[in-house]
N, C-alpha and C positions, 0 to 999 in steps of 0.2 A: 707469854712473857712480855713484859713491857719493853719497848725499844729504849735503848740508852740515850739520854739526852746529850746534846753537844756540851762538852765540858766547859767551853767558854761561855755558852748561854747559861749554863747552870751557875757559874760563878757570877755572871752579870746579875742574874735574878736574886742572888744572895747578897749583893753589894749593900753595904750599910747595915747589915744584920748585926744585932748584938747577941753575943753568945755568953753563957749557954742558952739554947733555945729548944723548945719541944717541936715535934713534927708539925703540929697544927699551926704554930706561929711561923714556921719556915714556909709552909704552903701559902698562908695568907700574905706573907711578905713577898713571895715570888709572884703571886697574882697581882699585887699592887705595882710591882716592877714590870709587869707585862710579859711574864714568862710564857713561852710557847707550850702547847699541849703536852709534848713529850717530856718537857721539864716538870710540869705540874703533875703528870701521871707518875713520873719517877719519884718525886718527892712524896706523893700520896701513898706510894707503895712501900716506903721505908718502914722499918719497925717503929712502933710508938715508943719513943724514949726521948731523953734530952741529949742534944748534940752540943759538943763544946767548941767546935771550930768548923770552918768551911771544909777542911780536909776530912773531918769525920763524916760530914754530909756526903761529900763526893764518894768516900769509901762505901757508905751505906747504899748509895744510888747505883754504884757500879758493880756491887757484889752480885754474883749469880745466885738465883734462888734454887 
């Protein structure tokens, strides 16, 4: 199981993101913002779909598999 990212770091890495956005776009945006490994791993492990808000991303990242 992937370690949960720090919620503050997660939101920082999504700052300036335009929604809705798909998983690949979110991961690329976080990389450009300098997200740490746990944040990138968590975003990469989310279901492939479109997310309509930062809250939706946070929920997807923090759900137990």
